[in-house]
C-alpha positions in Angstrom: 14.4 7.4 -28.1 13.4 10.1 -25.6 12.6 9.7 -21.9 9.0 10.8 -22.3 8.3 8.0 -24.7 10.0 5.5 -22.5 8.1 6.7 -19.5 4.8 6.3 -21.4 5.8 2.8 -22.5 6.7 1.7 -19.0 3.5 3.2 -17.6 1.3 1.3 -20.1 3.2 -1.9 -19.4 2.8 -1.5 -15.7 -0.8 -0.5 -15.5 -2.1 -2.6 -18.4 -4.0 0.1 -20.2 -3.5 3.4 -21.9 -6.2 5.1 -19.8 -4.6 4.1 -16.5 -1.1 5.1 -17.8 -2.5 8.5 -18.9 -4.0 9.1 -15.5 -0.7 8.1 -13.8 1.3 10.5 -16.0 -1.3 13.3 -15.9 -1.7 13.2 -19.7 -4.6 12.6 -22.1 -4.9 9.2 -23.6 -4.2 10.4 -27.1 -0.9 12.0 -25.8 0.2 8.6 -24.4 -0.7 6.9 -27.6 1.3 9.4 -29.6 4.3 8.9 -27.5 4.0 5.1 -27.9 3.6 5.4 -31.7 6.7 7.6 -31.9 8.7 5.0 -29.9 7.5 2.1 -32.1 8.4 4.1 -35.2 12.0 4.6 -33.8 12.3 0.9 -33.0 10.7 -0.3 -36.1 8.5 -2.8 -34.3 5.2 -2.8 -32.4 5.6 -3.0 -28.6 2.1 -4.1 -27.8 -0.5 -6.5 -29.3 -4.0 -5.1 -28.8 -6.7 -7.8 -28.4 -10.0 -6.1 -27.8 -9.5 -4.0 -24.6 -6.5 -6.0 -23.5 -2.9 -5.3 -24.4 0.1 -7.7 -24.3 3.8 -7.0 -24.8 5.3 -8.2 -28.0 8.7 -9.8 -28.0 10.2 -6.4 -28.8 8.3 -4.9 -25.8 9.5 -7.7 -23.5 13.1 -7.0 -24.6 12.8 -3.2 -24.2 10.9 -3.1 -20.8 13.7 -4.0 -18.4 16.1 -1.7 -20.2 13.6 1.2 -20.2 13.0 0.6 -16.4 16.7 0.8 -15.7 17.1 4.0 -17.7 14.3 5.7 -16.0 15.5 4.6 -12.6 19.0 5.9 -13.3 17.7 9.2 -14.5 15.4 9.5 -11.5 18.3 8.8 -9.1 20.5 11.3 -10.9 17.9 14.0 -10.8 17.4 13.5 -7.1 21.1 13.5 -6.3 21.5 16.8 -8.2 18.5 18.3 -6.5 19.7 17.2 -3.1 23.0 19.1 -3.6 21.2 22.3 -2.7 20.2 20.8 0.7 16.9 22.6 0.4 13.9 20.8 1.8 11.2 21.7 -0.8 9.2 20.4 -3.7 6.6 17.6 -4.0 6.8 14.7 -1.5 4.7 11.8 -2.9 4.2 8.9 -0.5 1.6 6.2 0.1 -0.2 5.3 3.3 -2.8 2.7 4.4 -6.1 4.3 5.4 -5.7 3.3 9.0 -2.2 4.7 9.4 -3.2 7.8 7.5 -6.1 8.5 9.8 -4.8 7.4 13.1 -1.0 7.8 13.0 0.0 10.5 10.6 -2.1 13.7 11.2 0.1 15.2 14.0 3.3 14.0 12.4 2.4 15.6 9.1 1.2 18.8 10.8 4.6 19.2 12.6 6.5 18.4 9.4 4.6 21.0 7.3 5.1 23.6 10.0 8.9 23.0 9.9 9.1 22.7 6.1 6.4 25.0 4.5 8.1 24.7 1.1 7.3 21.0 0.8 4.1 20.1 -1.1 2.9 16.9 0.6 1.2 14.5 -1.8 -0.2 11.5 0.1 -1.8 8.5 -1.7 -4.2 6.5 0.4 -3.8 2.8 -0.7 -4.2 -0.6 0.7 -0.9 -1.9 2.1 -0.5 -4.5 -0.6 -1.1 -1.9 -3.4 1.3 0.5 -1.6 4.0 -2.1 -1.9 3.5 -2.2 -5.6 3.5 1.6 -5.9 6.9 1.7 -4.1 8.4 -0.9 -6.4 7.1 0.9 -9.4 8.6 4.2 -8.1 5.3 5.9 -8.2 5.9 7.1 -4.6 9.1 7.5 -2.6 8.0 5.4 0.4 4.9 4.0 2.0 3.4 3.7 5.5 2.1 0.1 5.7 1.6 -3.0 7.7 5.0 -4.7 7.6 5.3 -8.3 6.3 7.6 -11.0 7.6 9.5 -11.6 4.3 9.6 -8.5 2.1 11.3 -8.6 -1.4 15.1 -8.0 -1.3 14.7 -4.7 -3.0 12.5 -3.4 -0.1 13.8 -1.9 3.1 11.4 -2.0 6.1 11.6 0.4 9.0 9.5 -0.5 12.0 7.7 2.4 13.7 4.8 1.2 15.7 3.4 -2.0 17.2 -0.4 -2.2 16.9 -2.1 -4.5 19.4 -5.1 -6.3 17.9 -8.2 -7.5 19.8 -11.2 -9.7 19.0 -14.4 -7.6 19.0 -18.2 -7.9 18.5 -21.1 -5.6 18.9 -22.6 -5.2 22.4 -25.8 -7.0 21.4 -24.0 -9.9 19.6 -24.4 -13.2 21.4 -20.6 -13.6 21.8 -20.5 -10.4 23.9 -22.2 -12.2 26.7 -19.4 -14.8 27.1 -17.0 -14.4 30.0 -14.4 -16.6 28.3 -14.0 -17.9 24.8 -11.9 -20.6 23.1 -10.9 -19.9 19.5 -12.9 -22.9 18.3 -16.1 -21.2 19.5 -15.4 -18.5 16.8 -14.6 -20.7 13.9 -18.2 -21.4 12.9 -19.5 -17.9 13.6 -19.3 -15.4 10.8 -16.4 -13.1 10.8 -15.9 -9.7 9.1 -12.2 -9.6 8.1 -9.9 -7.9 5.5 -9.0 -9.5 2.2 -7.0 -12.8 2.3 -4.0 -11.1 0.7 -3.7 -8.6 3.5 -1.0 -8.9 6.3 -3.7 -8.4 8.9 -5.8 -11.3 7.6 -2.7 -13.6 7.5 -2.0 -12.9 11.1 -5.6 -13.9 12.1 -5.6 -16.9 9.8 -2.4 -18.1 11.3 -4.0 -18.3 14.8 -6.7 -20.6 13.4 -4.4 -22.6 11.1 -2.1 -23.4 14.1 -5.0 -25.1 15.8 -6.4 -26.6 12.6 -9.6 -24.6 12.8 -11.7 -23.3 9.9 -12.4 -19.6 9.5 -15.9 -18.5 8.3 -15.9 -15.1 6.8 -18.2 -12.7 4.9 -17.1 -10.9 1.8 -13.7 -9.3 2.5 -13.6 -5.6 3.4 -10.2 -3.9 3.4 -11.0 -0.7 5.2 -10.8 -1.2 9.0 -13.3 1.7 9.6 -15.8 -0.1 7.3 -15.2 -3.4 9.2 -15.8 -1.6 12.4 -19.2 -0.3 11.2 -20.2 -3.8 10.0 -19.3 -5.3 13.3 -21.1 -2.6 15.2 -24.4 -3.4 13.5 -24.0 -7.1 14.3 -22.8 -8.7 11.0 -20.2 -10.7 12.8 -17.1 -10.6 15.0 -13.7 -9.3 13.9 -10.2 -8.4 14.9 -9.3 -4.7 15.1 -6.6 -2.5 16.5 -7.3 -1.9 20.2 -7.2 1.8 19.6 -10.5 1.5 17.6 -12.5 0.1 20.6 -15.4 2.4 21.7 -18.7 2.1 23.6 -20.4 0.2 20.7 -17.9 -2.7 20.7 -17.0 -5.3 23.3 -13.5 -6.9 23.4 -14.0 -10.7 23.3 -12.1 -12.7 26.0 -10.5 -15.1 23.6 -8.1 -17.4 25.4 -5.0 -17.0 23.2 -1.7 -15.0 23.5 -1.9 -11.4 22.5 -1.9 -10.7 18.7 -0.3 -7.6 17.2 0.9 -6.3 13.9 3.9 -4.2 13.0 3.4 -0.8 11.2 6.2 1.1 9.5 7.7 2.5 6.4 8.9 0.7 3.3 11.2 2.1 0.6 13.4 0.9 -2.3 16.9 0.3 -1.0 18.6 1.6 -4.1 16.4 4.6 -4.7 17.8 8.1 -3.9 15.3 9.9 -1.8 14.5 13.6 -2.1 15.6 15.9 0.7 11.9 16.2 1.7 11.5 12.4 1.9 14.8 12.1 3.9 13.7 14.9 6.3 10.3 13.3 7.0 11.8 9.8 7.6 14.6 11.3 9.8 11.9 12.9 11.9 10.4 9.4 12.6 13.6 7.9 14.0 
């Protein structure tokens, strides 16, 4: 039972398909299948049931999965601990970031870090905050820059870095832009362009309406704030965006509620040993 076979097994279990696992492991799909076949032969039992294009863990697969995950985690921690003994800040640094943070908060920070540590190969993954949480927990990245949530899983450590004030906005030609004062109930029947319901930003906005027992009328969800801004600019509805995204095409709506803000920061696994490169970048943020 070798590590490469266990890695392929965990990747297929996590991603739900051989093709996705192959992409994650930078292998061909036949190579992943071969590793799985080898592992199944060693165990003497199939690990997956294949029904059409869908795969499901067998009882043997369900039994092996937590043990395989623990083995890979221990090996990963051991490798990083040994590498860190050299104190050299080098190698690949894989992390995730939301699109907004990656575009508006990280460029100068990463530029300074690369200047100080030219031996580090920076490997950013642009993901939605919710997907980034999953990537951290699956150990696909060392940490992630995301919108922080009120109650993270116990295994996750959150580090607050920035507060991000949010404002209600509409296009200059939108009828709401002519208002000198707005109550929240004046927005509840007007179409809004907001992120997906699972996002932390949406939950912040929804909370404002729910506290006042007001409905919220939305279009199809859009998770990229830059796309939401474009849709609002052409008049498809009002939205709530970071104040830093305001420009001459948008008007801040004078909604009569206390200021709303979200918290941005870093998440990481508490028990994961970070590489020297990851530690150096996080230390530079403190």
